[in-house]
N, C-alpha and C positions, 0 to 999 in steps of 0.2 A: 471316439477314442481320444484322450487327451494326448497333448504332446509331452513336453518335458514337465514334471511336476514341480520341480525346483530349479532355480537358476543354475546353470552350468558355469560357474565362475571361471574355471581355468580357460575354457574356450572364449568366453566373453572378454576376459583380460587380454588374450592374444589379439582378439579383434580390436579392442581398444587401442592397443599399442600399434596395430597396423594402421588404424584410422589416423592417429597422431603423426605417425610416420609420413602418411600421404599428405597430410595437411602441411607438415614441414617441408616435404618435397616440392610441393606447388609454390610455397613461399620462396624457396631457394630459386625455383624456375622463374617466377615473376620478377624477383629482385635482380637476378644475375644474367638473365637472357640477354639483355642489350650488351653487356660487357663480353659475354661468350661469343655472341655474334661479330662483335668488333674484333675480337682476337683472331677470327678467321676471315676478316674482311667481308662479312656478310651483313653489315649493318643495314644495307639497302634492302635486305630481304625480311626485314622485321614485320612490315605489314602483311606479308604473305605467311610468315610464321604465326602471327596472331590469328589470322584466319584458319589456318590449320589447326591451331591450338583449340579454338572454339569448336571446330568441326569434330576434332577427336574427343573432346570433353562431352559433346553431345552424342555422336553416334557410337563410339566404342562401347560405352556401358550398355546400350541397348542391344548392339550385335553380340557382345560377350554374354549378356544374360539369355538372349535367344538361343545362342549356340550351346550355352550350358544346359538349358532346359530341354533341348532337342536331342543332344548327343551324349549327355552325361546325366542319365535320368536317375540313377541311384547315388546316394550321399557319398559312398566310397570313392566313386569315380570323380564326383565334384570336388572332393577333398584333393585328389591327385591333380586335377586341372588346375585349382587354385595354387597349389604348391608349385607346379611347373611354371605357372605364370609368374609367380613371385620370384622363382629362381632365375628365370630368363631376364627379368626385369633388373635383378641384382647384378647380373653380368653386364647388362647394358650400362647401369650406373658406373661400374668400375671401369668398363672400356671407354666410356665418354671422359672420365677423369684422367685415364691413361693418355688418351689422345690429346687432351688439352696440355698435358705436361710434355708430350712429344712436340706439339706445335710450338710451345713456348721456348724450345730449344733450337728452333729453326727447322720445322718439318717441311716437307714438300708441298707445293701448292694443291696437289690432289687431296691432301687431308680436309680441305674444306668440304668436299663432296662426301667423304666419309663421315665428317661431323654432321652434315645435314641429315644423312641417313640414320645415324645413331640418335641425334636429337629427337627426330621424328618417331622412331621406335620407342625411345624413352617415353614420350608423351603417350603413346598407344599402350605401352606396357604398364604404366601406372593406373590405367583404367581397365585393363583386361580382367583382372581378378577382383575389382571392387565390387560389382554388383553380384556375382555369385557368391562371394564371401559374406557380404551383408545379408543376402537372403537366408543364411543359416541363423541369423539371430532369432528368427521365429522358432526354431528348434531348441535354442539354448535357454529359453524362459517360457514360463506360462504367459498367456496373453495379458493377465492382469498385472504381470511384472514388467512387460515390455516398455511401457512409458518411462518406468525407472531407468532401465538400461539405457534407453535413448537420451534421458535427461543426464545420465553420466557422460555419454558420448558428446552431447551439446555442451556440457560443462568443460570437458577437456578440449574440444575442438575450438570452442571460442576463446577460451584462455589463451590458447596457442596463437590463434589469429590476433588476439589483442596485443600480445608481446612479439609482433612481428619484428620490430626494431631490435629486439634482443636476439632473435633468430639471425637476422642480417649480421649483427655484430659478431656473433659466434662464428658464422661462416667466414667473415672477413679475418677473424683471428686464426682460424684454421687453415684458410685458403680453400679455393674452390675445389682444386684437385683432391686434397685430403678429404674434404667433405663428401665429395662424390664417391671416392673409394670406400670411406668409412660407411656411408649410407647403403652402398651396396652390400657390404659385409653384414650390416645389421638387418637388412631386408632378407638376406639369405638365411640368417639365424631365425627370423620370425617365420619364414616359410617352413623351415624345418620343424620348428616348434609347433606350428599350426597343424602340419601333417601328423606329428607324433602324438600329440595330445588328442586330436580327434580319432586317430586310428586305435589309440590304446584305451582310452577311458570314456568315449561317448558312445552310448548306445543308440543307434538309429531307431527312431519311433516310426510308427505307422503313418503313412501319408495318405490314408484314404479318406480322412475326414475333409469334408468340403472340397472333395475332388471335382465334383460336378458344379461347383458354385460359378455363377455367372461373373465373367471378367468385366470390370468396368474400366476400360482404358481411358475414355474421356475425363472421369474424375480423377484418376491417377495423373494424367497430363495436367489437368488444372491445378492440382495440389502441387506438383512440381514447379510449374510455371510461376505460381504465386509465391512460393518459398523463395525461388531464386530471384524473383523481383524485389522482395523484401530485403534480402541480403545484399543485392546490387545497389539498391537505394541507400542503404546503411553505409556500405563501403565506398561508392562512387559518386552518388548524386547529392546526398546530404552535405558532404564536405565542400561542394561547389556553390552552395548557397550563400550569398554574400549578406543576406539580410540576418542570418542566424549563424553563430559560431558554435558548431557541435563537433566534438571529437569522437569518431567512431569507436575508439579505445574504450570509453566509458559506456557506450551502448553495449558493446560485446561483453565487458565486465558484468554489467547488470544482467544481461541475458544469460551469461554463465551462472552467475550466483543463483538465479531463479530457476534454473533448469531442473535441478534435482527435486526441490520442493514441489515444483509442477508435476514432475514424474511420479512423485509419491501420492500426489492428490488424484491423479488421473486413473480411471479404469475405462473399460471399453464403453460404458454408458455415458462418460463425460467427454470422450474425444472430440465429438462434434461441437460440443459447447466450448471447450477450450480453443479449439481451432477458430470458431467464429469470433471469440473474444480476441484472439490475436488479430484477426482482420480488423476488428473494430478499433483496437488500440492503434494499429498502424494508420488507419485513416484519420483518427484523432491527431496523431503526430504530424501527419502531413498538413492537416487544417491548422495546426498550431505553429507550423514553421513561420508564418507571417507574424505571429505574436512575440516571437523571440523570447519566450519564457523557458530557459534553458532546462531547469529541473523538471518541468512538465514534459518537455521534449524527450529528455533522456528516459523518463519513466515510461512514456508511451512506446517509444521504439524498442526499448530494452524488454518490456513486458511482451510486446508484440513478436519480437524475434525469438524469445524464449518460448512462448505458447506455440507458435507455429512450428519451431524446430522440434520440439518434444512431441507434438501431436501428429505431425505430418506422416512420419514413417509408420507408426502404428495404424494410421488410416488407410495408407495405401495397401498394407498387408490385409485389411479387412475387405478391401475391393479387389483383391487378387486371389485367383484360384491356384491351388498348389502346384499344378503342373506347369504353370507359367510364372512361377514365384520370382526366379531370377530376372526374367524378362520384365516383370512389373517393376522390381527394384531398379534395374537399369534404365527403364523408361522414366521413372520418377527422378533419378540422378540426372539423366540426360536433359530432361525438360527444365529442371532447375538450373543446370548450367547454361542452358540456352538463354533464359531470360536474364540471368546475372551477367552473362557474356555481352549481351546486346547492350545493357546499361553501361557496362564498363567501357565499350567501344564509343558509346555516345558521349560519355563524361570523362573519358581519360584525358589527362593533361598531356 
């Protein structure tokens, strides 16, 4: 029995907005974490926070996906779980902003410990609902249209990453406190919209198809690790190469521009081919780093990142059985963050 015959655009749009929100949230975290820690005299704790950050990014999507699959087996209960997770995270955003405001007016020393707790819960919260929510993409579009949806995801995500300085400038103009409180309010609205749209207009389809399909965790892990390694190289390794001057901004822009055309080109029969082409272009880009031919480097890395980003998620859905779908998505996200995080730690200035 087929899943959704046409793309459920209202649900997809909410998930697109949620994905953009999460990307911007992590940009805010990465850019302003040192400043926030210094405000609470916790700058010496930065290495510990970086380790906690990596562990959270790797483990929480896996645990959340597993929890969702085991204890929230029907779609309605998963919608409720995601909504609750988003609502709690929204409260944490606003509470963190309020705490920073209190501290700036001369708060008590114990606020540092409260901040540590809130900051950790913030990191956990932003990952709790991610894998269960993304697992619904498989319901929102037919398999042949899924690469197009992922292409749109890639386009918006990588454009957001490319314009990171603009995000940082906006936060500086608004102020961290206002930004966090506004972000919390926006996330609460997104959570409410997610629940209402899915509860009212989305008819849950049968989940019996491929229920007994063999799960291929090694393939899911490998796909996640490789995608994270490519993203990590683009963001953290390539800028450190003194023999070649490459700006990750242009690689991300090329990847974003190509994402939708690649998504339109793809169908299930071409997923493996496009994925292998992504690997090939990445290896060619690495080999060409010594040649310092900028245009060729940009083309190789941009094509590679786009091809891998668009094909990876549909591929892992092919290797996942439906009863463990959220776990498979969480495993993919966690492994991707693991390899990217390791490269960031290795080459972080």
